[in-house]
N, C-alpha and C positions, 0 to 999 in steps of 0.2 A: 125628681123630674129634671133637675138642673144638670146633673152630671151627664145623663144620656143626651140631653139637648146640646150641651157643649161638645160632646164627642161627635155628634152628628154634624154640627156646624164645622168643627175642626176638620172632619173627614172631607167635607165638601171643599173647604178652603185648600186642604192639602192636594186634593184631586186637581183643582184649578191651577194651583201652583206647579204641580207636576207637569201638566199639559203645556 
C-alpha cells in the first residue's frame, strides 16, 4: 500500500511541478 501511495503522491507533485 505504500508503493502505490508514493507513486500517486509523486505523480501529483510532478504534475504541479510541470504546470
